[in-house]
Backbone as a ProteinNet text record, in pm:
[ID]
protein_1_A
[PRIMARY]
MEKAAFGAGCFWGVEVEFGRIPGVTQTAVGYEGGQTDQPTYKDVCTDQTGHAEVVELTFDPEKVSYERLLEAFFALHDPTQLNRQGPDWGTQYRSAIFFHSPEQEATAKKVIERLTAEHRFKKPIVTQVVPAQTFWKAEEYHQKYLEKRGAVSCHI
[TERTIARY]
11072.2	11191.5	11260.6	11351.9	11469.9	11593.5	11671.8	11832.8	11858.8	11949.9	12062	12189.9	12237.2	12407.3	12536	12542.5	12605.1	12756.2	12805.6	12948.1	12984.2	13002.4	12980.4	13108.1	13241.1	13328.3	13306.8	13375.6	13374.2	13208	13188.8	13045.7	12980.7	13065.3	13020	12871.8	12947.8	12816.6	12767.2	12778.7	12660.3	12540	12642.7	12495.6	12421.3	12477.3	12337	12290.3	12335	12185.3	12067.3	12141	12040	11950	11989.3	11917.2	11839.5	11807.1	11712	11620.4	11627.3	11523	11395.7	11307.1	11134.8	11143.6	11092.4	11147.3	11278.5	11366.8	11466.1	11489.2	11508.5	11450.5	11569.7	11686.4	11784.7	11966.7	11979.2	12141.6	12260.5	12382.3	12531.8	12626.1	12734.5	12874.5	12908.1	13003.2	13086.8	13176.4	13213.9	13304.8	13211.6	13230.8	13236.1	13279.7	13297	13351.2	13485.2	13509.6	13655	13688.9	13814.6	13821.2	13866.9	13914	13955.8	13778.1	13815.7	13678	13720.1	13624	13627.8	13748.4	13729.1	13797.7	13812.8	13887.4	13880.8	13885.3	13895.7	13887.9	14032.3	14144.5	14266.7	14337.9	14264.1	14319.8	14249.5	14105.1	14066.1	14175.2	14213.5	14255.9	14368.8	14443.4	14560.2	14536.1	14417.5	14382.8	14420.2	14459.5	14478.7	14347.7	14279	14189.1	14096	14057.8	13900	13802.8	13820.5	13614.2	13632.4	13513.9	13474.9	13408.8	13447.1	13317	13180.7	13089	12985.2	12863.3	12749.1	12618.6	12516.2	12505.8	12371.1	12243.2	12148	12087.1	11896.4	11839.8	11705.2	11599.1	11543.9	11443.7	11291.6	11187	11030.8	11028.7	11029.1	10964.3	10814.3	10737.8	10572.5	10649.1	10686.4	10713.8	10807.9	10966.6	11093.8	11118.7	11131.2	11142.4	11276.5	11358.9	11524.4	11523.1	11459	11497.3	11488.5	11431.4	11442.7	11616.8	11633.7	11752.7	11864.4	11862.1	11962.7	11953.7	11865	11848	11952.5	11916.7	12006.9	12145.5	12168.3	12305.4	12359.1	12349.1	12400.9	12413.9	12289.1	12325.8	12418.1	12462.3	12534.9	12674.3	12730.6	12859.3	12914.7	13006.5	13067.4	13109.5	13034.8	13016.3	13094.1	13160.5	13309.7	13404.4	13412.8	13545.8	13560.2	13695.7	13738.6	13813.3	13800	13827.8	13900.9	13821.7	13801.8	13661.3	13688.9	13569.9	13642.2	13621.9	13690.7	13874.1	13864.6	13979.6	14065.4	13936.6	13969.3	14014.2	14107	14151	14178.7	14174.3	14187.2	14071.6	14072.6	13973	13864.1	13859.2	13800.1	13683.4	13708.1	13656.2	13551.4	13560.5	13506	13345.6	13267.2	13114	13085.4	13011.9	12948.6	12810.8	12742.2	12605.2	12604.7	12584.5	12602.8	12439.2	12353.5	12286.3	12196	12118	12056.2	11966.7	11931	11841.4	11788.8	11787.5	11772.9	11685.6	11666.5	11531.6	11640.5	11722.6	11801.2	11905.1	11909.4	12044	11953.4	11854.6	11794.8	11790.7	11723.6	11724.4	11820.5	11900.1	12049.6	12102.2	12146.6	12144.2	12054.7	11910.1	11844.5	11862.8	11894.9	11894.3	12038.9	12157.9	12291.7	12270.8	12130.5	12109.8	12099.4	12008	11924.5	11988.6	12051.9	12168.5	12268.6	12311.7	12381.6	12340.3	12198.9	12171	12060.8	12087.3	12052.6	12127.7	12265.8	12389.4	12432.1	12353.7	12347.9	12513.3	12629.7	12741.5	12818.6	12925.7	13025.7	13111.9	13135.4	13232.2	13126.5	13228	13143.9	13081	13030.7	12965.9	13063.2	13153.6	13212.4	13169.1	13054.3	13024.6	13000.3	13056.5	13063.5	12860.6	12806.5	12700.1	12695	12723.9	12776	12675.9	12719.2	12572.1	12641.5	12577.1	12581.4	12636.7	12780	12880.2	12844.2	12922.9	12928.3	12946.6	12861.7	12881	12914.9	13075.8	13147.7	13068.2	13048.3	12941.6	13110.3	13127.4	13241.8	13270.8	13342.6	13333.6	13270.6	13227.9	13131.2	13137.8	13256	13273	13201.6	13274.8	13220.3	13047.2	13006.8	12846.7	12732.7	12706.3	12674.4	12746.6	12864.5	12986	12952	12883.2	12895.8	12778	12647.8	12581.2	12614.7	12706.8	12756.6	12815.5	12890.4	12965.4	12901.2	12775.5	12714.5	12704.3	12779	12820.6	12672.5	12607.1	12517.8	12559.6	12700.9	12757.4	12876.6	12941.1	13098.1	13075.9	13202.4	13286.2	13144.5	13085	12988.4	12896
10992.1	11058.3	11078.5	11155.2	11225.4	11214.5	11240.3	11227.2	11401.5	11430.7	11567	11566.9	11648.7	11623.3	11730.6	11748.4	11903.2	11881.2	11982.1	11962.9	12175.2	12170.7	12265.1	12346.6	12254.9	12244.4	12136	12142.7	12033.7	11992.7	11837.9	11784.6	11783.6	11766	11747.6	11834.1	11961.4	12115	12118.9	12123.4	12119.2	11988.5	11832.6	11738.7	11777.2	11834	11869.1	12028.2	12045.5	12183.6	12127.3	12014.4	11991.2	11883.1	11821.1	11744.8	11789.6	11940	11989.2	12052.5	12050.3	12077.9	12016	12020.5	11937.1	11872.3	11795.7	11691.4	11613.9	11668.5	11579.9	11458.9	11344.1	11245.8	11124.6	11172.2	11127.6	11181	11187.5	11248.1	11136.2	11169.8	11068.1	11167.6	11174.8	11230.8	11141.6	11167.9	11118.2	11186.3	11089.8	11160.1	11174.2	11266.9	11243.7	11309.1	11276.9	11394.7	11368.5	11218	11241.2	11113.2	11013.2	10971.6	10789	10828.3	10701.3	10606.1	10452.3	10393.7	10379.3	10361.9	10381	10448.4	10614.2	10662	10701.6	10701.5	10690.6	10813.5	10938.7	11083.3	11082.9	10953.8	10979.4	11001.4	10917.2	10991.1	11082.5	11117.4	11238.9	11352.2	11388.1	11464.2	11497.6	11396.2	11416	11545.7	11549.8	11643.8	11582.3	11432.8	11387.4	11309.1	11275.4	11181	11269.8	11423.8	11503.3	11471	11371.8	11410.6	11547.8	11554.5	11671.1	11584.8	11661.9	11643.6	11646.8	11522	11598.2	11541.2	11603.4	11530.7	11545.1	11408.6	11329.4	11339	11344.4	11404.8	11297.4	11252.7	11207.8	11286.7	11317.7	11418.9	11410.3	11444.8	11428	11547.3	11534.2	11692.7	11708.9	11648.4	11697.8	11816.1	11781.4	11851.9	11973.5	11944	12031.6	12074.8	12158.9	12168.3	12163.2	12138.5	12137.4	12285.7	12361.7	12491.6	12550.2	12516	12566.9	12483.2	12348.6	12287	12392.4	12423.5	12501.9	12643.8	12697.7	12843	12800	12686.5	12623.7	12638.2	12546.2	12568.8	12663.2	12744.7	12864.5	12968.9	12925.3	12992.7	12912.7	12828.7	12763	12777	12839.3	12846.6	12946.4	12991.1	13100.7	13066.9	13068.4	12987.6	13064.1	13184.2	13252.1	13249.4	13141.5	13056.5	12964.5	12984.7	12862.9	12772	12662.7	12502.5	12562.6	12621.5	12628	12673.7	12652.9	12707.1	12738.8	12877.6	12916.5	12814.5	12758	12753.8	12594.2	12524.6	12460.4	12473.7	12403	12404.5	12350.6	12284.6	12215.7	12155.9	12125.3	12047.9	11986.6	11887.7	11857	11926.4	12077.1	12178	12241.2	12211.7	12324.9	12321.5	12448.6	12423.9	12397.2	12257.1	12169.3	12175.8	12116.2	12096.3	11955.7	11837.6	11765.2	11704.3	11723.4	11739.9	11587.8	11537.9	11407	11380.1	11452.1	11526.5	11625.5	11630	11740.6	11862.9	11859.6	11944.3	12030	11914.6	12004.7	12078	12027	12122.9	12262.8	12237.6	12358.5	12467.1	12369.8	12486.9	12572.8	12455.6	12539.4	12629.8	12611.9	12731.3	12844.1	12798.3	12914.9	12997.2	12932	12981.8	13068.5	13014.8	13112.8	13205.6	13185.3	13355.3	13439.6	13361.3	13467.4	13537.5	13466.3	13514.9	13634.4	13567.3	13672.1	13793.3	13821.7	13893.5	14040.4	13932.9	14023.3	14080.9	14049	14065.3	14015.1	13911.6	13839.4	13854.7	13790.6	13807.3	13926.9	13951.5	14051.1	14000	13843.2	13845.9	13757.5	13662.6	13588.7	13426.1	13393	13240.1	13130.4	13050.4	12962	12803.2	12807.9	12624.4	12558.4	12448.4	12410.3	12348.6	12275.6	12256.2	12076.9	12000	11888.5	11783.4	11671.9	11554.1	11506.9	11392.3	11338.1	11217.6	11195	11056.2	10940.9	10841.6	10779.5	10817.1	10821.6	10885.2	10754	10808.1	10708.3	10739.9	10671.1	10683.7	10676.1	10779.4	10806.7	10710.8	10701.2	10602.4	10663.2	10573.3	10532.9	10634.2	10645.6	10767.2	10917.8	10943.4	11044.6	11096.1	11019.8	11011	11074.8	11129.4	11215.2	11273.3	11291.5	11333.7	11393.6	11512	11622.8	11590.9	11517.1	11489.6	11381.9	11278.4	11154	11270.2	11350.3	11471.1	11526.2	11550.3	11607.5	11783.6	11797.6	11945.7	11980.6	12095.2	12127.1	12207.8	12214.7	12322.6	12344.8	12422.2	12383.1	12518.4	12557.2	12680.1	12680.7	12642.6	12756.9	12830.4
10102.1	10192	10058.5	10075.9	10003.5	10046.8	9943.1	10031.4	9971.5	10095.6	10015.4	10076	10066.1	10100	10098.6	10205.3	10206.4	10242.3	10198.1	10274.5	10325.2	10476.7	10476.5	10608	10567.2	10704.8	10757.1	10899	10981.7	11049.1	11005.3	10983	11062.9	11217.2	11368.6	11339.7	11389.5	11430.7	11287.1	11174.4	11047	11110.9	11172.3	11160.2	11285.2	11378.4	11486.7	11430	11345	11333.8	11220.6	11130.8	11034.7	11102	11218.1	11314.8	11391.9	11357.1	11486.6	11382.1	11244.8	11150.6	11153.1	11179.5	11157.4	11020.2	10985.8	10877.7	10841.1	10913.2	10866.6	10959.7	10890	10964.1	11006.8	10929.7	10988.5	10893.1	10957.8	10969.4	10936.4	10892.5	10882.6	10857.5	10916.7	10857.3	10799	10684.8	10592.9	10519.1	10403.5	10261.4	10128.7	10046.9	9944.2	9835.7	9687.4	9602.8	9557	9582.6	9591.8	9501.5	9489.6	9429.7	9457	9633.8	9675.7	9743.2	9706.8	9810.8	9915.6	10001.1	10161.7	10200.7	10238.5	10275.7	10401.5	10472.5	10680.5	10676.4	10798.8	10812.7	10821.1	10845.5	10813.5	10653	10605.5	10456.7	10446.2	10447.1	10423.8	10429.3	10548	10633.5	10578.6	10496.1	10391.8	10285.5	10282	10122.1	10008	9990.2	9845.6	9846.8	9896.5	9838.7	9787.9	9784.9	9687.7	9766.6	9842.9	9920	10020.1	10054	10137.2	10255.3	10358.3	10446.8	10455.5	10451.7	10434.8	10536.8	10520.4	10580.4	10530.6	10515.5	10419.7	10501	10413.4	10539.9	10482.8	10536.6	10489.7	10509.7	10453.2	10469.7	10377.6	10488.5	10440	10369.4	10215.9	10152.5	10199.7	10227.8	10264.2	10401.5	10488.8	10569.5	10597.9	10521.9	10482.4	10360.8	10262.4	10106.3	10142.4	9997.2	9978.3	9962.6	9952	9948.5	10041.7	10181.6	10316.4	10409.5	10348.9	10410.6	10276.6	10235.1	10125.1	10202.3	10259.3	10339.4	10465.2	10540.7	10621.4	10599.4	10550.2	10460.9	10491	10442.6	10405.9	10502.8	10576.1	10746.6	10799.2	10790.8	10879.3	10852.7	10745.6	10710.1	10625.5	10592	10508	10411.7	10321.5	10126.3	10045	10114.7	10069.3	10088	10137.5	10207.7	10086.8	10031.6	9933.5	10034.3	10018	10098.5	10254	10328.1	10476	10535.6	10676.2	10733.1	10877	10920.9	11061.5	11056.7	11140.2	11135.8	11057.9	11005.2	10970.2	10793.7	10746.9	10586.7	10532.4	10402.6	10313.4	10177.2	10127.8	10017.6	10139.1	10233.5	10254.7	10334	10348.5	10454	10348.1	10182.1	10088.6	10117.4	10084.8	10066	9916.7	9978.6	9860.1	9850	9744.3	9710.3	9657.3	9700.3	9642.6	9635.4	9500.7	9424.8	9398.1	9426.5	9374.3	9238.3	9209.6	9100.8	9074.7	8930.5	8832	8921.2	8986.1	9059.2	9199.5	9225.4	9365.8	9275.9	9185.3	9125.3	9080.9	8992.7	8958	9060.4	9203.4	9329.7	9403.6	9368	9455.5	9372.1	9244.9	9196.3	9151.7	9147.9	9217.1	9339.1	9418	9561.9	9576.7	9491.5	9490	9387	9305.2	9242	9332.3	9412.6	9451.1	9559.3	9628.2	9744	9716.8	9588.6	9500.4	9448.4	9412.8	9398.2	9511.4	9589.3	9747.2	9809.3	9797.4	9831.4	9967.9	9975.9	10115.9	10145.5	10141.7	10161.7	10102.6	10123.8	10055.1	9956.5	9974.6	9852.3	9765.5	9701.3	9594.2	9645.4	9636.2	9713.4	9591.5	9654.4	9586.2	9649	9611	9682.3	9583.3	9549.6	9435.1	9425.8	9327.8	9306.7	9211.9	9248.5	9144.6	9197.3	9088.1	9166.5	9244.4	9319.3	9448.6	9339.9	9401.9	9436.7	9516.2	9534	9648.6	9750.9	9858.5	10021.7	10080.8	10195	10244.3	10360.8	10451.5	10563.4	10693.6	10749.5	10833.4	10922.8	11013.7	11124.2	11264.3	11322.5	11400.7	11530.6	11532.2	11633.1	11631.4	11519.3	11410.4	11393.6	11380.3	11392.6	11568.2	11486.1	11640.2	11749.4	11690.3	11782.7	11889.3	11858.6	11960.8	12104.9	12024.8	12115.8	12220.4	12131.7	12228	12359.2	12358.2	12421.7	12481.6	12476.7	12555	12531.5	12413.8	12343.5	12240.9	12285.8	12156.1	12037.5	12047.7	11887.2	11920.5	11795.7	11806	11715.6	11686.8	11626.7	11519.9	11484	11309.6	11387.2
[MASK]
++++++++++++++++++++++++++++++++++++++++++++++++++++++++++++++++++++++++++++++++++++++++++++++++++++++++++++++++++++++++++++++++++++++++++++++++++++++++++++

């Protein structure tokens, strides 16, 4: 099993979509990429901690490739919007890939280069590709938030 972590705006809908991919065995929402230990949702929403809302995945690389997860990531949000997604704005909603290995870093950069060459987006991709840091799991009420409420998706 391997880990992957992606920031693509509000983590609720992103978690649902990644959880539907065969080979993804576990999802958790939380915060990554900031300078505060054990941040809360309230802390992160101040836009002062530096954290992004992320979904951390556990996946079986025998069943789903990291490149396939990246394709899903880029399909789930607009990677050309800086520090926002739809109605949500702030650095916690930035587009970010937190890589867990040199191979993941290389694959992420390769996919971004390919998407850019294909002109998949009208504006430049602003997604950060940065080393994984401490993943702080969000409060329990955020985990599987939409599923607990009987919703199948949100604005993504």
